[in-house]
C-alpha positions as CSV (number, residue, x, y, z in Angstrom):
1,M,91.4,84.8,81.2
2,E,89.9,83.3,84.3
3,K,87.0,85.1,86.0
4,A,87.6,86.4,89.5
5,V,86.6,84.2,92.4
6,F,85.0,87.1,94.2
7,Q,84.1,90.7,93.6
8,L,83.1,93.7,95.6
9,G,79.2,93.9,95.4
10,G,78.7,97.0,97.4
11,F,80.1,99.4,100.2
12,L,78.3,101.6,102.8
13,F,79.3,103.7,105.8
14,E,76.7,102.5,108.4
15,E,77.9,104.6,111.4
16,I,79.9,107.7,111.7
17,S,80.9,109.6,115.0
18,L,83.1,112.7,115.2
19,K,83.7,114.4,118.5
20,L,86.2,117.1,118.5
21,G,85.3,119.0,121.4
22,H,87.5,117.5,123.8
23,I,90.7,116.9,121.7
24,K,93.9,119.1,121.9
25,R,96.3,119.7,119.1
26,E,99.1,117.9,121.2
27,D,97.0,114.9,121.9
28,I,98.2,111.5,120.5
29,L,95.5,109.3,118.9
30,K,95.5,105.5,119.3
31,L,94.1,103.9,116.1
32,N,92.0,100.7,116.3
33,F,90.7,98.5,113.6
34,I,88.1,95.7,114.0
35,P,87.1,93.4,111.1
36,S,84.2,91.0,111.4
37,G,82.1,89.1,108.9
38,V,79.2,87.0,108.0
39,L,79.3,84.3,105.4
40,H,76.2,83.4,103.7
41,T,77.0,80.0,102.3
42,K,74.1,79.3,100.0
43,E,74.0,82.8,98.4
44,G,77.8,82.9,98.1
45,I,78.0,86.2,99.8
46,F,80.4,87.6,102.4
47,D,79.4,90.5,104.5
48,L,82.4,92.3,105.9
49,T,82.1,94.8,108.7
50,F,85.1,97.0,109.3
51,E,85.4,99.3,112.2
52,F,87.8,102.1,112.7
53,S,88.4,104.3,115.7
54,A,90.8,106.9,116.9
55,A,90.8,107.7,120.6
56,I,93.0,109.9,122.7
57,E,95.9,107.5,123.8
58,K,96.4,109.0,127.4
59,K,92.7,108.7,128.5
60,S,91.9,105.0,129.0
61,N,88.1,105.4,129.0
62,S,88.0,108.3,126.5
63,K,85.2,108.0,123.8
64,P,86.7,107.8,120.3
65,V,87.2,111.2,118.5
66,V,86.4,109.4,115.3
67,Y,84.5,106.3,114.9
68,V,83.6,104.7,111.4
69,K,81.8,101.4,110.8
70,S,81.6,100.3,107.1
71,S,79.9,97.3,105.6
72,S,80.8,95.8,102.4
73,R,79.6,92.9,100.3
74,F,81.7,90.4,98.5
75,I,80.1,88.2,96.0
76,F,81.3,84.7,95.0
77,N,80.8,82.6,91.9
78,G,78.0,80.3,93.5
79,S,77.7,78.9,97.1
80,I,80.7,78.6,99.2
81,T,81.7,77.3,102.6
82,K,84.2,78.8,105.1
83,D,86.8,76.1,104.4
84,K,86.5,76.8,100.6
85,L,87.3,80.6,100.9
86,P,90.6,81.2,99.2
87,D,93.5,81.6,101.5
88,Y,94.1,85.2,100.4
89,F,90.4,86.3,100.8
90,Y,90.6,87.5,104.3
91,A,93.7,89.8,103.7
92,N,92.5,90.9,100.3
93,S,88.9,91.9,101.4
94,I,90.6,94.2,104.2
95,A,92.8,95.6,101.6
96,I,90.1,96.4,99.2
97,V,88.0,98.1,101.8
98,F,90.7,100.0,103.6
99,P,91.2,102.7,101.0
100,Y,87.6,103.8,101.2
101,V,87.7,104.2,105.0
102,R,91.1,105.9,104.8
103,A,89.9,108.5,102.4
104,F,86.7,109.0,104.2
105,V,88.4,109.6,107.6
106,S,90.8,112.1,106.0
107,T,88.0,114.0,104.3
108,L,85.8,113.9,107.3
109,T,88.4,115.3,109.8
110,L,89.6,117.8,107.2
111,Q,86.2,119.2,106.3
112,A,85.3,119.3,110.1
113,G,88.2,121.7,110.7
114,M,90.3,119.2,112.9
115,I,93.8,120.5,113.2
116,P,95.6,118.6,112.3
117,P,93.2,116.3,110.5
118,I,93.6,112.5,110.6
119,I,95.6,111.5,107.5
120,L,95.9,107.7,107.7
121,P,99.0,106.4,105.9
122,T,98.9,103.5,103.6
123,L,99.0,100.6,105.9
124,N,99.6,96.9,105.7
125,L,96.7,95.5,107.6
126,S,97.5,91.8,106.8
127,S,98.0,91.2,110.5
128,L,94.1,91.6,110.8
129,Q,93.6,88.6,108.7
130,Q,93.5,86.2,111.6
131,E,91.2,88.5,113.5
132,L,88.7,88.6,110.8
133,E,88.9,84.9,110.2
134,S,88.1,84.3,113.9
135,N,85.4,86.8,113.8
136,V,83.3,85.3,111.0
137,K,79.7,83.8,111.6
138,V,78.5,81.4,109.0
139,E,74.8,81.3,108.0
140,D,73.3,78.9,105.5
């Protein structure tokens, strides 16, 4: 069996914000996902930052009701350059991290007493692949 090209080396929730005071039961939330990353070529490490926010849809300047910023580290077998990353890496890295964010947001809003809590469905976030690819910084 061939060894995996990359593996998840760690995961952390860096920032969390929950502001329920201004939300009403009938409010509709707009969900937003922002992926970005830093590729450390010599170390063979990719640090993925994945941000999730949910804000009241009707209020254009409203602060998010929920904001979660997570960091995860993917480790490659040796040094790697951006053009040598496997085609599937960007989509798969997001797919690996999303269940952690999904579960955390559900638990956070449920335990905080938000009615109804934010229960994110299983989502296909492959459309974020290009956004992540364009938001990658390369460091030697």
